C-alpha positions as a Markdown table, in Angstrom:
| # | Residue | x | y | z |
|---|---|---|---|---|
| 1 | Met | 4.5 | 83.9 | 29.1 |
| 2 | Gly | 1.3 | 84.3 | 30.8 |
| 3 | Arg | -2.0 | 82.6 | 30.0 |
| 4 | Lys | -5.0 | 84.4 | 28.9 |
| 5 | Pro | -7.6 | 84.5 | 31.7 |
| 6 | Gly | -10.4 | 82.1 | 31.0 |
| 7 | Ser | -8.4 | 80.0 | 28.5 |
| 8 | Arg | -8.7 | 77.1 | 30.9 |
| 9 | Arg | -12.2 | 75.6 | 31.1 |
| 10 | Lys | -13.9 | 75.3 | 34.4 |
| 11 | Pro | -14.6 | 71.8 | 35.6 |
| 12 | Trp | -18.3 | 72.3 | 35.9 |
| 13 | Val | -18.5 | 73.4 | 32.2 |
| 14 | Met | -16.7 | 70.2 | 31.2 |
| 15 | Ala | -19.0 | 68.1 | 33.3 |
| 16 | Ala | -22.1 | 69.8 | 31.9 |
| 17 | Gly | -20.8 | 69.2 | 28.4 |
| 18 | Ala | -20.1 | 65.5 | 29.1 |
| 19 | Leu | -23.6 | 65.1 | 30.7 |
| 20 | Ala | -25.3 | 66.8 | 27.7 |
| 21 | Ser | -23.4 | 64.6 | 25.3 |
| 22 | Trp | -24.3 | 61.5 | 27.2 |
| 23 | Leu | -28.0 | 62.5 | 27.4 |
| 24 | Ala | -28.1 | 63.1 | 23.6 |
| 25 | Ala | -26.4 | 59.8 | 22.9 |
| 26 | Ala | -28.7 | 57.9 | 25.2 |
| 27 | Ser | -31.8 | 59.5 | 23.8 |
| 28 | Leu | -30.7 | 58.7 | 20.3 |
| 29 | Val | -30.0 | 55.0 | 21.1 |
| 30 | Gln | -33.2 | 54.7 | 23.0 |
| 31 | Gly | -35.2 | 56.1 | 20.2 |
| 32 | Leu | -33.7 | 53.9 | 17.6 |
| 33 | Trp | -33.7 | 50.6 | 19.6 |
| 34 | Gly | -37.0 | 51.4 | 21.4 |
| 35 | Ala | -38.9 | 51.5 | 18.2 |
| 36 | Asp | -37.6 | 48.0 | 17.2 |
| 37 | Ile | -38.2 | 46.5 | 20.6 |
| 38 | Gly | -41.7 | 48.1 | 20.8 |
| 39 | Gln | -42.7 | 46.6 | 17.4 |
| 40 | Ala | -41.4 | 43.2 | 18.3 |
| 41 | Val | -43.2 | 43.2 | 21.7 |
| 42 | His | -46.4 | 44.3 | 19.9 |
| 43 | Gln | -46.1 | 41.4 | 17.4 |
| 44 | Leu | -45.5 | 39.0 | 20.2 |
| 45 | Asp | -48.5 | 40.3 | 22.1 |
| 46 | Glu | -50.8 | 39.9 | 19.1 |
| 47 | Arg | -49.5 | 36.3 | 18.5 |
| 48 | Ile | -50.2 | 35.3 | 22.1 |
| 49 | Glu | -53.7 | 36.8 | 21.9 |
| 50 | Arg | -54.4 | 34.8 | 18.8 |
| 51 | Leu | -53.2 | 31.6 | 20.4 |
| 52 | Leu | -55.4 | 32.3 | 23.5 |
| 53 | Asp | -58.4 | 33.0 | 21.3 |
| 54 | Arg | -57.8 | 29.8 | 19.4 |
| 55 | Glu | -57.7 | 27.8 | 22.7 |
| 56 | Ala | -60.7 | 29.6 | 24.1 |
| 57 | Cys | -62.8 | 29.0 | 21.0 |
| 58 | Pro | -61.6 | 25.8 | 19.3 |
| 59 | Ala | -62.7 | 25.2 | 15.7 |
| 60 | Gln | -66.1 | 23.6 | 15.5 |
| 61 | Gly | -65.8 | 20.4 | 13.6 |
| 62 | Pro | -68.6 | 17.9 | 12.9 |
| 63 | Glu | -69.6 | 16.5 | 16.2 |
| 64 | Gln | -69.2 | 12.8 | 16.6 |
| 65 | Pro | -71.5 | 11.2 | 19.2 |
| 66 | Ser | -69.5 | 9.6 | 21.9 |
| 67 | Pro | -70.2 | 5.9 | 22.4 |
| 68 | Ala | -72.4 | 5.0 | 25.3 |
| 69 | Arg | -70.3 | 3.7 | 28.1 |
| 70 | Ser | -71.3 | 2.4 | 31.4 |
| 71 | His | -69.7 | 3.5 | 34.6 |
| 72 | Glu | -68.9 | -0.1 | 35.6 |
| 73 | Asp | -66.3 | -0.3 | 32.8 |
| 74 | Asp | -64.4 | 2.7 | 34.2 |
| 75 | Ala | -64.3 | 1.5 | 37.8 |
| 76 | Leu | -60.9 | 0.4 | 39.0 |
| 77 | Glu | -60.5 | -2.4 | 41.5 |
| 78 | Pro | -58.2 | -1.7 | 44.5 |
| 79 | Trp | -55.6 | -4.2 | 43.4 |
| 80 | Glu | -55.3 | -2.4 | 40.0 |
| 81 | Leu | -54.2 | 0.8 | 41.8 |
| 82 | Val | -51.2 | -0.9 | 43.4 |
| 83 | Ser | -48.2 | -1.8 | 41.3 |
| 84 | Val | -46.0 | -4.6 | 42.5 |
């Protein structure tokens, strides 16, 4: 028995079909996971910006005057710098 001509698929047709399937699957996965990752990254970015803003502008509380200190009290003697 003879085969019908063209019943056997050509290798380039099979390779093109596999490539198209892979591209479709990759696009679908990227679309689904990319949205989740993008949202998480956006939330993390906003949280970091809020922390940086909080550090740049600390909450203003009632100012307490610092006690007057003399510079002589802060001076260190040379023997105080050496630990034995």
